[in-house]
N, C-alpha and C positions, 0 to 999 in steps of 0.2 A: 158231864161225867169225866172224871180223870182216868187216863189210860196208863197202865204200867206193863211194860214188856218183861217177861220172865223166861228163864230156861229151867228145865228139869235138872235137878242136882243128882248126879249118879252116886257120889260118895258122901259119907257122913263122918262126923267126928271132929274133934278139936283141931287136929293138925290140918285137915282139909279146909276147915273154916278159916284158919289163919292164912293159908295159901290163897284163898279167895280174897280175903281182905287186902293182901299185898297187891293183888291185881285190880284193886279198886271195885271189888264186888263184895257182896255179903250174902249169907244164907237167910232163907225165909221158909215158911211152911204154910200150906193151905190145908185146912181140915174142917170137919163138920160132923154133925151127928149122923151116924149110919152111912157115912161116905168115906172113901179111902183118902188118906192124907197124901199130899204131894209135896215132896221136898223141892225147894226152888232156889235159884240163884238170881239175884237182882243186881243191877248196876247202881252203885252207890250214889253217884252224882245226880242221876236222873231222879231217883227216889228222894234224895235229900232235898232237892228243889221242890218237888211236889209236896212233901210233908210240911213245908212251911205254910201251906194254904190250909185254912180251917176245914175246907171240904174234904180233905184227906181223912180226917178223923170222924166227921159227921155223916157224910153221904156214902152211898155205894160206889165202889170203884170197879173198873173193868180191867181184869187181869188177862193178858194175852199170853197163852202158853202153847207153843208149837201150832199156831194157827187157830186154836180153840179159844173161845171167850168164856170167862167165868166172872160172874158178878160176886164181889166179895166185900167184906167190911174188915177194918183193922181191929184186931182184938188186943194185941200188945206190941209195944215197941221197946227194944232194949237199946240203950245208948251208952257210949263210952263215958266214963266217969268225968273226964275233964277235957277231952277232945270233942270237936264237933263231928262225931262219927256215929253212924248207925251200925249196930252190931247184929241185930236180928229182928225180924217182924213176923208176927203170927197173923194170918188172915183166916177169916171164917167165911164159909159159903153163905151168900145172902139169900 
């Protein structure tokens, strides 16, 4: 099982997301039916290397947020149009 470390994102919006990307991080969200959504910040290089593996999209992942473990699946990934950059990931509770 692949493990991803994440931080809770305090601010939202386009300008904050741009500032994150300058710091080599990017926004994500964890949501599910009848559960509260959690806005997240992920490290770009760590996740970019993991997403090259097919297990990233097929299997359940382990998301570590402030010491708590969440089993999740990747719902959607947004990529930059011509750069090798991830812009946003949606995770679903597994």
